[in-house]
N, C-alpha and C positions, 0 to 999 in steps of 0.2 A: 528699040532702045527708047526708054522714057527719060526725059529730062525735066526736072522741076524748075520752071522758070522763076517761081517765087523764091526759091532758095538761092538761085544764081544772082538774083537782084541784090541780095544782102551780103554776098561773099566779100571778104576783104583780104588782100594779100598781106602776109606777115613777113617779118624779117628773120624767121627761123631758118635753120639749115634746110636745104631743099631735100625732099624725100626722093626715093628712086622713081624714075619716070617709067611707067608701064607703057607697053607698046602692043601692037596687034600681032607681032611676030616673035615674041619672047618665047624661048624654048622651055623655060621653067613655069611652074604653076604660079600665077600672080595672085597674091592674097592681100586683101586690104582688111585691116583691123581698126577698131576705134581708138585703142590706147596702146601705149608702148609696152605695158605689162602683157597684154594679149599678144602683141607682136613677138615678144621674146619667147613666149610659150610656143608659138607657131614655128619660129625658127629652130627651136630645139627639136621639134618633132619632124619638121620638113627638111632640115638640113640644106644640102646643095640643090635639092629639087624644087625649092620654092624661092620666090622673090617677094618680100613682105614690106608693106608700107603701113604705117600707123597714121591715121587721120589727125589725131591729137598729138602734137609734138611734146617732147620732154620739156618740163618746166611750165607747161600750160595747164590751166584748170580744166579737167575733163568734164566738169559740171557746167561750164559756160563757154566752151570753145566754139568759135564760128569757123566753119570750113572755108578753105581757099578754093580758087578756081582750079589749082593744080590737084587738090584733093578730089574734086569732082571728076577731073580728067582721068586720074588713076582708077577711080571707082568704075568709070565706064569701061575700062579695059580689064578689070579684075575678073579672075576665074572663080573666086571664092571670097566670101566676106564673113568675118567674125566680129560680133559686138558682144559686150557684156549684157547690156540692157538691165531689166528690172528698174528702168528709169534712171540708171547711172548717168548715161550720156544725155546731153541737152537735145531738144527737139531738132535743132538745126543740123546736128551731126547725123541723127537717125534719118531725117528726111533726105539729106544728101546721099546717104547710103542706099536707102530703100528706093528712091526715085531714079537713081542713075545706074544701078546694076542692070546688066542686060537680062532679058527674059530667060528664065531657067537657071540662072546662076545661084548656087546655094548661098543662103543668107542666114547664118546660125547665131542665135542668142545663147551664149555659153552658160550664163548663170541659170537660165531656165532649162536648157537641154541637159546640163550636167547632173540634174537630179536623177536622171536615169542611170547614172554611174555612181550613185550613192553620195552625191554632194548634199551637204546639209545646209538648209536655209533657215534663218532666224528673223524674227520681227525687228524692224528698225525702232530702237528705243530712244526716244527723245525726252530726256528728263531735265531740261533746262528749267531752273526755278525762277519764276517771275512773281512780282507783287501784283500784277494785273493779268487779265486774260491774255492768252497768246492766240491771236486771231489771224487766220489765213484764208485762202481760197481753195476750193476742192472741186474736181470733176469726178464724181463717184459712179461706179458701174462699169460694165464691160462694153455696152453698146452692141452686143452680138446680133441683136435684131436688125441693126442698121448695117452690119458688115464693117464695123469699125476695125481699123488696123492701128499699129503703133505709130503710123504717120498721120492719123486723123487728129483733128483739133477740136477742143471745146472752147468757145469764145464767151467770156463773161464780160458784159458791157454795162457800164454805169450809165443808165439812161436818164436818171433824175436824182437830185440830192437836195434836201431841204434842211435848214437849220439856221441858228443865229449867227454862224460864222462860216468859214471855209472848212470843208471836209477834204482831206487829202490822203491818198494811199500811195505808197512808193516802196520800191525795192532798193536795198543797199547792196551793190555788187561786190564781187570777190575782193576788190581792192579799195572798198570804202566809198565808191562813187554812187550817189543816189540816182535812181531813175523813176520819174513820175509815172504813175499808173492811172489813178483817178484824181481829179481835181474838180470840186463842185463849181469853181468859177469858170470852168470850161464846159463845153456842151456834153462831152462824154469821154470815156477812156475805156480801153479793152485789155483784158489779160487773156492770153492763150495758153491752154494746158493740154497735155495728152490725156487720154482716157485713164481713169482710175489713178489719178495723181493729185497731189496738192502742193501748194507753195506757201512760204511764209511771207508776211507783209509787215510794213510799218504803217500805222494809222495815226493821223494828226488832226486835231480840231482846234481852231483858233479862239473860240469863245465857249463858255459853259452853256449848257442847255440841251434840248432834245433835238437829235438829228435823225433824218430818215433817208436811207439810200436804197434806190430801186435798181436791181440788177436784172438784165436779160441774158439768157443763155441760148446759144446757137451751136449746132454741131456741123462741122465741115468734115465730111468723110474723106474726100479727096481734094487736093489743092484746086483743081479746075472744075469742081462740082459746086452746085449751089448749096447754101447752108440750110440745115433742117432746124427750124425754131423749136426750142425746148420749153419756153415759157419765161415768166418773170415773176419777181416777188420783191417785197419791200422789207428792209431790215431796220430796226430801231436801236439807236444809241442814246444812253443817258450820260452826258458828259459833265462831270463836276456837280451833278444834282442828284437828288434822291431817285434811284432807279425804280423804287416801288411806287413813286408818285407820278409816273408818266400819264398824262391825260388819255383816257380811253383805254388804258391797259391795266386796270386794277386786277390784282391777283396773278399777273404774268410771271413766268419764270424769269429769273435774273441770272445771267451768265457773267460772272465776275472773276473767275479764276480758271486755271487749267488750260487746255488746248481745244480750240473750236475753229470750225471753218464755215464760211458762207459757201454753201454747197449746191452745185447743179447735178442732179441725178440723171445720167444719160438714159438709164433704162426706164424710168417712170416719167421723165419730163418735169419733175418737181424741183423747186428751189427751196432749201431749208437750211437750218443750222445743224451741223453735225459735230457733236462734242466728244472729246476724249472721255471714255468711261471711267478713267482714273482721277478725274479732277475737273469736271465741268460744272454744270448748273445745279441748282438745288434739287431738281427732280431726279438727277442721276441717269437720265436717259441718253441714248445716242443721238436721236433725232429731236429737234425742237422746231415747232411751228413758229415762223417769224411773226405771225399775227398775235402770238401769245408769249413772246420772248423779248426781253430787253437786254442788250449788251451793255454792261456797265463799264464806263471809263471814269474811274474815281477821281476825286479831287487830288489825291496824291500822285496822279499821273501827270500833273502839271510840271513841265520841264523847261529849262532854259534851252533856247535854240543854239545848237553848236556854232562856234565861231567859224569864220572863213566863208568863202563864196559858195561852196558846194551845197549848203543847206539854207541859203538865203531865200529860197522859194517858200520856206515855212514862215517867214516874217522875221522881224528884228528883235522880238521880245520872247515871250514864253508861249508854249502850246501844250495842250493835253495830248498825251502820246501813248499808244500801245506799241511796244517795240517789236521789231522783227524777230529778235531773240537769237537767230542763227544767221551769221553773216553770209552773204553771197546769194547767188541764184540757186535756191535750194528747192527744186522741184523733184519730188520723189513719190514713191508709193509706200506701201506698208511693210515691205520686205527689205531688209538691209542688203544692198547690192554688192558690198565689198567682200565677196566670198573668198577671194584669194588670200586674205589675211589668216586663213586656216590652210596650212599646206595640204591637208587632206582634200580640200575642195580644189586646189590646184591640180591634184592628181586626177580628179574627175574631169576637169577642163582638158587635161592632156589626153585622156582616153577619147573624149569626144572629138578633139582636134584630129587625133590619129585616124579615127574611123571616117571622119568627113573627108580628109585628104585621100584616103584610100578610095572613097566613092568617086572623087573627082579624077584621080590619077591611079587607076588600078595597077599600072605597070610599076609603080613605086611601092607596092604593098610591102615588100620585104624591107625596104629602107625605112618606111614609116614605122613598121612594127619594131625594128631593131632600135631606131632612135627613141621611140616612145618608151621601150623597155629600159633603155639606159637612163633616160630622164626620170622615169618613175622611181628608179633606184636612188637617184640623186634627191628626189623629193622626199622619199622615205627617210633618207639620212638627214635631210633638212628638218623634217618633222620631229625626229628624235632630238636633234640639236636644239630646236626651239623649246621642246618640252623640258629638257634637262637644264638649259641655261636659265629659263624663266623660273623654274622650280627652285633653283639655287638661290634666288633672291629671298631673304627672310620674309615670311608671310606678313609680318607686321609692317613691312616697308613696301609690299607688293601692291602699289596703287598707281593707276595711270590717270594723270591729269593732263588734258590736252585741249585743243581748240576745234577739233573736227570729229564728228561722230562717225569715223571710218574704221573703228577698231573693235567693234562688237564681236566679230569672229575671233580675233586674236584673244580677247578677254575670255571668251567661252572655251576655246580650244586649249588654252595654255594657262588658265587659272590666274589671270591678273585683272582684278576688278577695275572697271572704269569709274574713278571717283568723281568725275565731272568734266563737262565741256565748258571751259571758262572763257569763252569769247566775250569780250566787252560788248555791251549793247551797241549795235552799229548805228542806231538812230539818235544817239545822244552821247555827250561826253560822259565818261564813267563818273558816277557820283561817289561821294565819300562812303555811302552805304554799300555800293558795289565793291569798292576796295576793301571795306571791312569784312564783307562776306567772303571774298577771296582769301583775305589774310587769315580769317578764322578757319577756313577749310584747310589751308596749308598747316596752320598750327595744330588744329585738333587731330588731324591724321598724321602729324609729324612727317609731312611730305618732304622728301629729300630732293626731288627733282620734278620739274614739269617738262612736257615734251611738245615740241612744235615741228610741223612739217616745214622744211626749209623754204618752200615757196609761200608760206603763210606768215613768215616772221614780220613782214612789213606791216601787217594789220593786227599784231598782237602786242602792242606796246604796253598796255596795262598789265598783262600777265608777266611780261618781262620785268617791268618796274617793280611790281609787288614781289616777285620772286627774288629780285636783288635785295629788296628791303628786308626780306625774311631769310636771307642767306641760303636761298634754295637754288639749285643748279637749273639752268635752262639747256635742255639737250634735244638732239634731233631725233625724229622718227618719220618714216616714209609711209604714206597712205596710198595715194592714187597714181603718182607719177615718179619717173626717174629724173635725174639731172646729170651734170657732167661728172659727178663723183660716183653715183650709183646707176648702173646701166643694165642690170639684169635682175630678174625676180629672185634668184637664189641669193645674190649679193644684198638685195634690199631686205629680205627677211632675216638674214644673218646679222646684218647691220642693226636692225631693230632690236633683235634679241640681245646683242652685245651692248647696245646703248642703254637698254633697260637695266641690264645687270650692272653695268659700270656706274650708272648714275643713281640707281636706287640702293645698291649694296654698299 
């Protein structure tokens, strides 16, 4: 039995309802899942032959949850584990799962394995419109030559920063609390990413001028192993000054819009800028050499520092700022992990769960097949209900405006275009221009309702306020989690379809 001490050191007990306690003498198959949605699917297939625990409790954010000591204990006693993965779950959950399962216990990533059962995967489309570049950090590549697993880490460390003022990089968490990552007034800061993933960031500069940030990348294949150095490189920012006039960089590419990441390539050991092909720099290339590229932070990026104590680390006046754009700890890959929003993909999950349970508990083969067949019929009925209900919404009103990019599969499978993710910029107070853009979107498309996940209402005040001003309804939709009202997958999807029809029709 392997125990990850590094994970245990950061575990925190929560006040949520206690999960079932797994033991060494339980007669049923003990199954641990990462989310409540997966746990519900397993219960429907396993019936009375399984005891199921979800690591992430209902009402918690599955993208940022920290496991508890009890979660780790149940993982140690589990006979089987199911995760969604495709980087849906945070690193802490995946490490707690992978490090504490006993040797030989099946550990199944449903989103990846379900493709063998005809599950359809689609790219994660992030079309947030910003007036400045959307800049993040990326660990690119698989690291297969090093034996990288999903528990491996790529560490990006700021080893040096130069400029006329302070350079700061920070994350704004799920409920609006900022977390410092890099600060040029400190010696260094480090961001940890899984392989082949990227994260969004907020960047702030206290004075205009040219800044240079040197990053070093290291690869930690296992928690108790030494790090493999990948190299370092220096990135240049032109803040409030002409990006074409940076000394020593005449003729350099300028990245001033679109989506780009400061990238560590695990496979080649290089550090470079990796830009979105649909809106990056002038050259239109994916990769940009930092020695020949300037990141533009234009004069219009000058923002008032938000009030209150949370953002006091930025100073008391104004800063030049590249916003995070998507609120929360948003580490992910290139594939949308929210497959269950298409009931057809939930069917593929069900078949994979059935066959995995049979492999662990052959004596229950008949029960698992019978339960799965029944549940597949229910999912087929659900799929037809979703199709018919959403199709009954007039096409001119069939637009989804929300705050979370979790509904790409719903949009594709059932023909309801996602008109936008209108999360306010988490790094600054919403400006009059932000409110005008949102107002214009609602007016132009004649949007009748916007949709919020119940657990995200607290951080969506601007959307709610503008919706009220425009006499637009604010309605509920469920993405990642259950709550006290919705406790099963079937109920969640039916609720979403009914909410869409009621509010848009």
